[in-house]
PAKOLKE-329595 format. One line per 2 residues: number of its first residue (from 1); their letters; for each residue y, x, z of C-alpha. Coordinates in steps of 0.5 Angstrom, whole numbers, always signed. Each point is the difference from the previous one (the first is absolute). Layout:
NUM	A	Y,X,Z  ... .
end
This chain:
1	MI	-50,+9,+13  -4,+5,-3 .
3	LK	+1,+1,-7  -7,-1,-2 .
5	EL	-1,-7,+4  +7,-2,-3 .
7	LK	-3,+1,-8  -7,-4,+2 .
9	NA	+2,-6,-4  +5,+3,-5 .
11	GK	-5,+1,-6  -1,+6,-4 .
13	YE	+4,+6,+2  +0,+8,-1 .
15	IY	+3,+4,+6  +3,+7,+0 .
17	GN	+0,+2,+7  -2,-2,+7 .
19	DG	-3,-7,+1  +0,+0,+8 .
21	IE	+7,+1,+1  +3,-5,+5 .
23	IS	+5,-5,-4  +6,-3,+5 .
25	DI	+2,-5,-5  +1,-2,-8 .
27	EI	+6,-1,-4  +2,-2,-7 .
29	DS	+7,+2,+1  +1,+7,+1 .
31	RK	+7,-1,+4  -5,-3,+6 .
33	IK	-5,+6,+0  -1,+3,+7 .
35	KD	-4,+6,+2  -8,-1,-2 .
37	NA	+2,-6,-4  -4,-1,-7 .
39	FI	+5,-2,-5  -3,-4,-6 .
41	AI	+3,+1,-6  +1,-6,-5 .
43	RG	+3,-1,-7  +4,-6,+2 .
45	TQ	+5,-4,-5  +6,+3,+3 .
47	AD	-2,+7,+2  -7,+5,-1 .
49	GH	-2,+2,+7  -3,+6,-3 .
51	NY	+7,+3,-1  +1,+0,+8 .
53	IE	-6,+3,+2  +4,+7,+1 .
55	KA	+5,-4,+5  -6,-3,+4 .
57	IE	-3,+6,+1  +7,+3,+2 .
59	LG	+0,-6,+5  -7,+2,+3 .
61	AS	-5,-4,-4  -7,+4,+1 .
63	TI	-3,-4,-6  +2,-2,-7 .
65	IC	-4,-6,-3  +2,+0,-7 .
67	EK	-3,-1,-7  +2,+7,-3 .
69	IP	+1,+6,+5  +6,+4,-1 .
71	ET	+1,+6,-4  +2,+4,+6 .
73	VT	-5,-2,+6  +2,+2,+7 .
75	EG	-4,+4,+5  -3,-4,+6 .
77	VT	+1,-7,-4  -6,-4,-2 .
79	YV	+0,-4,-7  -4,-6,-1 .
81	TF	+0,-3,-7  -1,-7,-3 .
83	NN	+0,-3,-7  +5,-5,+3 .
85	TE	+3,+1,+6  +3,-7,+0 .
87	DV	-7,-3,+0  -2,+3,+6 .
89	VG	+6,+0,+5  -2,-7,+2 .
91	NI	-7,+2,+2  +3,+7,+3 .
93	AT	+5,-4,+4  -5,-5,+3 .
95	TF	-5,+5,+2  +6,+4,+4 .
97	YG	+2,-6,+4  -7,-2,+2 .
99	NP	-1,-6,-5  +5,-5,+3 .
101	TE	-3,-6,-5  -7,+1,+3 .
103	KL	+3,-2,+7  +5,-6,-2 .
105	DL	+0,-6,-5  +5,+2,-6 .
107	VG	+2,-6,-5  +4,+2,-6 .
109	VT	+5,-5,-3  +2,+1,-8 .
111	GT	+4,-3,-5  +7,-1,-2 .
113	NG	+3,-4,+5  -2,-3,+7 .
115	KT	-3,+7,+2  +5,+1,+6 .
117	TI	+0,-7,+2  -8,-1,+0 .
119	AT	-1,+7,+4  +5,-1,+5 .
121	LL	-2,-7,+1  -7,+2,+1 .
123	YN	+2,+6,+5  +4,-5,+4 .
125	MF	-6,-5,+0  -5,+5,+3 .
127	RG	+5,+2,+5  +1,-7,+2 .
129	FG	-8,+0,+1  +1,+5,+5 .
131	YK	-3,+6,-4  +4,+7,-1 .
133	VG	+2,+0,-8  +3,+5,-5 .
135	LI	+4,-2,-6  +2,+5,-6 .
137	ST	+6,-4,-4  +6,+1,-4 .
139	VC	+4,-2,+6  -3,+4,+6 .
141	NY	-6,+3,+2  -3,-2,+7 .
143	ID	-5,+2,+5  -1,-6,+4 .
145	GE	+7,-1,+3  +3,+7,-2 .
147	AI	+4,+0,-6  -1,+6,-5 .
149	PT	+6,+1,-6  -3,+0,-7 .
151	EH	+2,+3,-6  -5,-3,-5 .
153	TT	-4,-6,-1  -6,+4,+1 .
155	PD	+1,+7,+3  -3,+6,-3 .
157	PI	-8,+1,+2  +2,+5,+6 .
159	TL	+5,-5,+3  -4,-6,-1 .
161	NR	-6,+3,+3  +4,+3,+6 .
163	LL	+3,-7,+1  -7,-3,+0 .
165	GK	-3,+5,+4  +5,-1,+6 .
167	MA	-1,-8,-1  -7,+2,+1 .
169	DE	+1,+4,+6  +5,-5,+3 .
171	GC	-6,-5,+0  +2,-4,-6 .
173	KY	-5,-5,-2  +3,-2,-7 .
175	AF	+5,+3,-5  +4,-4,-5 .
177	ME	+3,+4,-6  +4,-1,-7 .
179	VS	-4,+4,-5  +5,+1,-6 .
181	SH	-2,+1,-7  +3,+7,+1 .
183	SV	-5,+2,+5  -6,-2,-3 .
185	AQ	+2,+4,-7  +2,+6,+5 .
187	KR	-7,+0,+4  +4,-1,+6 .
189	IG	-5,-5,+3  -6,+5,-2 .
191	GL	-5,+1,+6  +2,-7,+4 .
193	KF	-5,-5,+1  +3,-7,-1 .
195	AG	-3,-6,+4  +4,-5,-5 .
197	GI	+5,+0,-6  +4,-6,-2 .
199	FT	+3,-1,-6  +7,-4,-1 .
201	NL	+2,+0,-7  +2,+4,-6 .
203	TR	+7,+0,-4  +4,+5,-3 .
205	DH	+2,+6,+5  +0,+7,+0 .
207	LD	+0,+1,-7  +4,+6,+0 .
209	YH	-6,+4,+3  -6,-4,-3 .
211	KT	+3,-1,-7  -4,-6,-1 .
213	VE	-2,-6,+3  -7,+1,-1 .
215	NY	+0,+7,+3  +3,-4,+6 .
217	LK	-5,-5,+0  -6,+6,+0 .
219	AK	+4,+3,+6  -1,-6,+4 .
221	KA	-7,-1,-2  -2,+7,+2 .
223	FF	+1,-2,+7  -5,-6,-1 .
225	DG	-5,+4,-4  +0,+5,+6 .
227	LP	-1,-5,+6  -7,+1,+3 .
229	KT	-5,-6,+0  +1,-1,+8 .
231	AF	+7,-2,-2  +3,-6,-2 .
233	AL	+5,-1,-7  +4,-6,+1 .
235	TN	+4,-2,-6  +5,-5,-2 .
237	AD	-4,-5,-5  +7,-3,-3 .
239	DK	+2,+7,-3  -3,+1,-7 .
241	NG	-2,+7,+3  -3,-2,+6 .
243	LV	-7,+0,-2  +1,+6,-5 .
245	MV	+2,+4,+6  -7,-1,+4 .
247	QN	-5,+0,-6  -3,+7,+1 .
249	TK	+1,+0,+8  -6,+1,+4 .
251	AK	+3,-4,+6  -1,-7,+1 .
253	VV	+5,-4,-4  +4,-6,+3 .
255	TY	+6,-4,-3  +6,-4,+2 .
257	SL	+4,-5,-3  +5,-5,+0 .
259	RT	-2,-3,-7  -8,+0,-1 .
261	MA	-6,+0,+4  -1,+6,+4 .
263	DF	-3,+3,+7  +7,-1,+3 .
265	KG	+4,-6,-3  +7,-1,+2 .
267	KV	+6,-6,-2  +7,+0,+2 .
269	LE	+1,-7,+3  +7,+0,+2 .
271	DG	+6,+6,+0  +7,+1,+2 .
273	FE	+4,+6,+2  -3,+0,+7 .
275	GM	-7,+0,-2  -6,-3,-4 .
277	LM	-6,-5,+2  -6,+3,-3 .
279	DI	-7,-3,-1  -5,+6,+0 .
281	NN	-8,-1,-1  +2,-7,+2 .
283	TE	+4,+1,+7  +7,-1,+0 .
285	VN	+5,+5,+3  +7,+1,+1 .
287	VQ	+3,+7,-2  +6,+3,+1 .
289	FI	+0,+3,-8  +4,-3,-6 .
291	GK	-3,+0,-7  -6,-1,-4 .
293	FN	+0,+8,-1  -1,+0,+8 .
295	AY	-5,-5,+0  -4,+5,-4 .
297	NL	+1,+5,+5  -2,-4,+6 .
299	LA	-6,-2,-4  -2,+7,-1 .
301	VY	+1,+2,+7  -4,-6,+2 .
303	GA	-6,+2,-4  +0,+7,+2 .
305	AC	+0,-2,+7  -6,-4,-1 .
307	ML	-3,+6,-4  +1,+4,+6 .
309	GK	-4,-5,+5  +6,-4,+3 .
311	KP	-1,-8,+1  +4,-4,-4 .
313	ED	+3,-4,+5  +3,+6,+4 .
315	IL	+2,+3,-7  +4,-7,-1 .
317	LQ	+3,+1,+7  +3,+7,-2 .
319	LS	+2,-2,-7  +5,-6,+4 .
321	VL	+3,+6,+4  +1,+5,-5 .
323	KP	+7,+2,-2  +2,+2,-7 .
325	VS	+1,+8,-1  +7,+3,+0 .
327	GR	+3,+0,-7  -5,-5,-3 .
329	FD	+4,-7,-1  +4,+1,+6 .
331	SM	+4,-6,+1  +7,+0,+3 .
333	RS	+4,-6,+1  +8,+0,-1 .
335	PN	+5,-3,+5  +2,-3,-6 .
337	GY	-6,-4,-2  -3,+4,-5 .
339	TA	-6,+5,+0  -1,+7,-2 .
341	II	-7,+3,-1  -1,+7,+0 .
343	DY	-7,+2,-4  -3,+7,-3 .
345	AH	-1,-4,-6  +1,+6,-5 .
347	TP	-5,-2,-6  +1,-6,-5 .
349	DA	-6,-3,+3  +2,+0,+7 .
351	LV	+7,-2,-2  -3,-6,-3 .
353	NV	-5,-2,+6  +6,+1,+5 .
355	LN	+5,-5,-4  -6,-5,-1 .
357	AI	-1,+0,+7  +8,-1,+1 .
359	HD	+0,-6,-5  -6,-3,+3 .
361	VL	+4,-1,+6  +6,-2,-3 .
363	KG	-2,-5,-4  +7,+0,-4 .
365	RG	+4,-1,+6  +4,+6,+0 .
367	KV	+2,+6,-5  -4,+7,+0 .
369	IT	+4,+6,-1  -4,+7,-1 .
371	VV	+2,+7,+2  -4,+5,-4 .
373	GA	-1,+7,-3  -5,+5,-2 .
375	GG	-2,+7,+3  +2,+6,-4 .
377	NR	-5,+5,-3  -5,-6,+0 .
379	DK	-3,-4,-6  +6,-2,-4 .
381	GK	-4,-5,-4  +0,-5,+6 .
383	RP	+8,+0,+1  +1,-5,-6 .
385	LM	-6,-4,+3  +3,+0,+7 .
387	AQ	+7,-3,-3  -3,-5,-4 .
389	ES	-5,-3,+6  +6,+0,+4 .
391	VK	+5,-4,-5  -6,-5,-1 .
393	QS	+0,-2,+7  +7,+1,+3 .
395	DK	+6,-4,-1  +4,+7,+1 .
397	VI	-3,+7,-1  +4,+6,+3 .
399	IT	-3,+7,-3  +1,+6,+4 .
401	SD	-2,+7,+3  -7,+1,+3 .
403	NP	-2,+7,+1  +3,+3,-6 .
405	RF	-4,+7,+2  +3,+5,-6 .
407	EE	+2,-5,-5  +7,-3,+0 .
409	PQ	+0,-7,+3  +4,-3,-6 .
411	DI	-5,+2,-5  -6,-4,+4 .
413	IN	+5,-6,+0  +1,+1,-8 .
415	DM	-8,+0,-1  -1,-6,+4 .
417	LA	+6,-4,-3  -3,+2,-7 .
419	GL	-5,-5,+1  +4,-6,+0 .
421	NK	+3,-4,-5  +8,-2,-1 .
423	EE	-2,-7,+4  -4,+3,+5 .
425	MK	+6,+5,+2  +4,-6,+2 .
427	KV	-4,+0,+6  +1,+7,+2 .
429	LA	+5,+5,+3  -1,+8,+0 .
431	IT	+2,+3,+7  -2,+7,+1 .
433	DR	+2,+0,+7  -6,-3,+4 .
435	KE	+4,-2,+6  +5,-3,-4 .
437	AI	-5,-4,-4  -3,-3,+6 .
439	RT	+7,-2,+2  +1,-3,-6 .
441	AC	-6,-4,+0  +2,-3,+7 .
443	ML	+7,-2,-2  -3,-4,-6 .
445	AS	-5,-3,+4  +1,-7,+4 .
447	AG	-4,-4,+5  -7,-1,-2 .
449	DV	+0,+5,-5  -5,+6,+0 .
451	IL	+2,+8,-2  -6,+4,-1 .
453	IA	+1,+8,+1  -6,+3,-4 .
455	GK	-2,+7,+0  +0,+4,+6 .
457	GH	-2,-5,+6  -2,+5,+6 .
459	EN	+3,+6,-4  +6,+2,+4 .
461	YQ	+3,+5,-5  +3,+1,-7 .
463	DI	-3,+6,-3  +5,+4,-4 .
465	KG	+0,+6,-4  -6,+3,+5 .
467	VK	+4,-3,+6  -2,-6,+5 .
469	YH	+6,-3,+2  +0,-6,+5 .
471	FD	+0,-6,-3  -4,-7,+3 .
473	DK	+1,-6,-3  -2,-4,+6 .
475	EV	+6,+4,+4  +5,-2,-6 .
477	VR	-2,-7,+0  +1,-1,+8 .
479	EI	+7,+4,-1  +2,-5,-5 .
481	FF	-2,-6,+4  +3,+2,+6 .
483	N	+6,+3,-1 .
end
């Protein structure tokens, strides 16, 4: 693409050099630069791209898009300056990749819990309807049936537009994506046109980045503030922040609820470890999901599919055959008669949801043993809360290691234990080795009991001192069950 064409939707800029040069690709990572690429220097949270301009030129960059021209300029290189490159990178990427969201319907899902489940179920449902569909999620990105590994909940703007461009080129009619609070705050979704947005719920998370719950809320709300009037904004009316999220949106506001009047109303009629019988807008449907939190997820999926023009009876048929997402309330039955549930729950609220779901089914007929940890180099304030919520609803709690990153596992465990009093400590064991913690939980369980292994879900690694070592909760449980 010609540079002048690339910059046409980016706003006000100054240029030093030739705006008629051909740009072969765009990058924000200097290490990926190739001949005739444009390098966009962004002042990120970890590093400042302006420090890598020289490196990008060495690797073949013909254009530098930045906020400040370096003191030493290189002859033959074109420099373009903006007040804030983070603000414009999304628009530049969208232009370069041919405005993919003009060619497909993109729906974003945001909130603390439920994003992965809702986005993935919508992806599976619309493929079930016979469409080519894209998915951008924490677990994996998909272009129809092709898996594309993922590193972030929401990729950077260039990776994101490249992915969406490929989806549009391959004939995808719909794309569903998780929209993290980081991605909104860091303008990663800039330039994208959404057909709809879904809000799940808001509880404490990512305070290591946002610092306050209010900042976290504002980041989520900014997504809805930016939706066009042609879009829908589907919000959880039962969450205290549900209507706050959509109070300034131009999009058409619709609601879903298990407790109050809403456009999409649901009720759990029966539940067990095999699934639930639900009533959705006065029609009964059997689903292969467990727990009230999943009832909310399914209502959001139903509502979004309705807003995208699908018939209610077709949606309910698809809901009845959908299966849970990997690592989200994954249930495994032991030969000895107890059940292990593997779940990604890594916030106090997510833990409460999963434990409530277990108790709703158990109805006091068995013990609950919880294996739980907390991630290193993340919000320390939630550590004691995770321990407290686990102890409240479990007969036994084993506190263990979960992605300690650059912290010592024992320090994280101590932070969790600090939230417990002497009486609560009687229920608790601390076992640093996660495999041993899971094995101990299995040894303590009897027929009819439930073990919850929380925090990692789909993850198949432990992140220790910058290295990801293979570790899969599900594999460990299978090995213990059948060896």
